[in-house]
C-alpha positions in Angstrom: 70.4 -45.0 9.9 71.8 -48.0 11.7 74.3 -45.8 13.6 71.4 -43.9 15.0 68.9 -46.7 15.5 71.0 -49.5 16.9 71.0 -49.4 20.7 67.9 -47.2 20.9 64.3 -48.0 21.6 62.4 -48.7 18.4 59.6 -46.2 19.3 62.1 -43.4 19.6 63.7 -44.3 16.3 60.3 -44.4 14.6 59.5 -41.0 16.1 62.8 -39.5 14.9 62.7 -40.8 11.3 58.9 -40.9 10.6 57.2 -38.5 13.0 54.0 -38.5 10.9 53.4 -42.3 11.6 51.7 -43.8 14.7 55.0 -44.6 16.5 53.5 -47.0 18.9 51.7 -49.1 16.2 54.8 -49.1 14.0 57.1 -50.2 16.9 54.7 -53.1 17.8 54.7 -54.3 14.2 58.5 -54.1 14.0 58.8 -56.0 17.3 56.4 -58.7 16.0 58.5 -59.1 12.8 61.8 -59.2 14.8 60.4 -61.9 17.2 59.3 -64.1 14.2 62.5 -63.7 12.2 65.5 -65.3 13.8 67.5 -65.6 10.6 71.2 -65.0 11.3 70.6 -64.7 15.1 73.6 -66.3 16.8 74.8 -66.6 20.4 77.6 -64.2 21.0 80.9 -66.0 21.2 81.8 -66.3 24.9 78.4 -65.2 26.3 77.4 -68.6 27.8 80.8 -69.1 29.4 80.7 -65.6 31.0 77.1 -66.1 32.3 78.0 -69.5 33.7 80.5 -67.9 36.0 78.1 -65.4 37.5 75.7 -66.1 40.3 72.2 -65.9 38.7 71.1 -63.0 40.8 74.2 -60.9 40.1 73.6 -59.9 36.5 70.8 -58.4 34.3 69.9 -57.8 30.7 69.3 -54.1 30.0 68.1 -53.7 26.4 66.6 -51.1 24.1 64.4 -53.9 22.8 61.2 -55.0 24.5 61.1 -57.8 27.1 59.3 -60.0 24.6 61.9 -59.5 22.0 64.8 -60.0 24.4 63.2 -63.1 25.9 62.6 -64.6 22.4 66.2 -64.0 21.4 67.6 -65.4 24.6 65.5 -68.5 24.2 66.5 -68.9 20.5 70.2 -68.7 21.3 69.9 -71.0 24.4 71.1 -68.4 26.8 69.6 -68.2 30.3 66.9 -65.6 30.9 68.0 -63.5 33.9 65.9 -62.7 36.9 66.4 -59.0 36.1 65.6 -57.8 32.6 65.0 -54.1 31.9 63.3 -53.6 28.5 62.2 -50.6 26.5 58.8 -50.6 28.2 60.4 -50.3 31.6 61.9 -46.8 31.1 60.7 -43.4 30.1 63.8 -42.5 28.1 65.9 -45.0 26.1 69.6 -45.0 25.6 71.7 -42.9 25.5 69.8 -41.7 28.6 71.3 -43.6 31.7 67.8 -44.4 33.2 67.9 -48.0 32.0 71.3 -48.8 33.6 70.4 -47.0 36.8 67.2 -49.1 36.9 69.1 -52.3 36.3 71.5 -51.5 39.2 68.6 -50.7 41.4 66.8 -54.0 40.6 70.1 -55.9 41.3 70.2 -54.0 44.6 73.6 -52.5 44.0 75.2 -49.2 43.2 75.7 -48.4 39.6 79.4 -47.7 40.1 79.8 -51.3 41.3 78.5 -52.6 37.9 80.2 -53.4 34.6 78.2 -53.1 31.4 78.9 -55.1 28.2 77.7 -53.0 25.3 77.8 -53.0 21.5 76.5 -49.6 20.6 77.7 -46.0 21.1 74.3 -45.1 22.6 74.6 -47.8 25.2 78.2 -46.8 26.0 77.0 -43.2 26.5 74.1 -44.4 28.8 76.4 -46.5 30.9 79.1 -43.8 31.2 76.4 -41.3 32.2 75.3 -43.7 34.9 78.8 -44.0 36.3 79.3 -47.5 35.1 82.4 -49.1 33.6 81.9 -50.4 30.1 83.4 -53.2 28.0 82.4 -52.8 24.4 82.1 -55.7 22.0 82.8 -54.7 18.4 80.2 -56.9 16.7 77.8 -54.4 15.3 80.0 -51.3 15.2 83.7 -50.7 14.4 86.0 -50.4 17.4 86.6 -46.7 16.5 82.9 -46.0 17.1 83.1 -47.7 20.6 86.0 -45.7 21.9 84.0 -44.3 24.8 84.2 -47.6 26.5 86.9 -48.6 29.1 87.9 -51.5 26.9 86.9 -52.8 23.4 87.0 -56.5 22.5 86.2 -58.4 19.3 84.3 -61.1 21.2 83.1 -61.8 24.8 85.5 -64.8 24.7 88.3 -62.2 25.1 86.9 -61.2 28.6 87.9 -63.2 31.6 86.0 -62.9 34.9 87.2 -64.1 38.2 84.5 -64.2 40.9 85.7 -63.7 44.5 83.9 -63.2 47.7 85.1 -60.2 49.7 86.0 -61.7 53.1 85.0 -58.8 55.2 81.6 -58.0 53.7 80.6 -61.2 52.0 79.9 -59.2 48.8 80.6 -60.6 45.4 83.7 -59.1 43.9 84.4 -59.5 40.2 87.8 -59.0 38.6 87.3 -58.2 34.9 90.4 -58.8 32.7 90.5 -57.5 29.2 93.6 -57.2 27.0 96.0 -56.8 30.0 93.8 -54.2 31.6 92.0 -54.9 34.8 88.8 -53.3 36.2 87.6 -54.4 39.6 84.0 -54.1 40.9 
């Protein structure tokens, strides 16, 4: 069940596995329980360092969870809450549909193909790829073999190095993403 549920909106998972229940009420109750229970919730290794490099208005959180859940988890781990956060309630279709990532790019005022997504689920990788976005997968919740649709797979965010450069001609932000001797520029 985790292989299907992880990376997808809770309401869609409830509808899939228990179509006879009130999916909206069940999803709200699950969200409440997840917000209250932070047992074992840890900051991803390397997350703070990566975010510290990026200008605040150049990145977003795009999650299958709700805004309330994402915000609670970011606060609990001490990570900054971004100016752009796309949650489950902000889209009609959850991952693996690309809508969430396309919305994130739009809110960041950039083209999807200029973005790089960090994902930990097959559904998220599929969504990003369908949106035309490069993907770095972090093998924290799934085996690397399940994340093979990504451009690169790492064990931890600390294995990713970003170099921020300003493009001289346009003034645009240019990121060079280095992962295991592979380079992807956006």
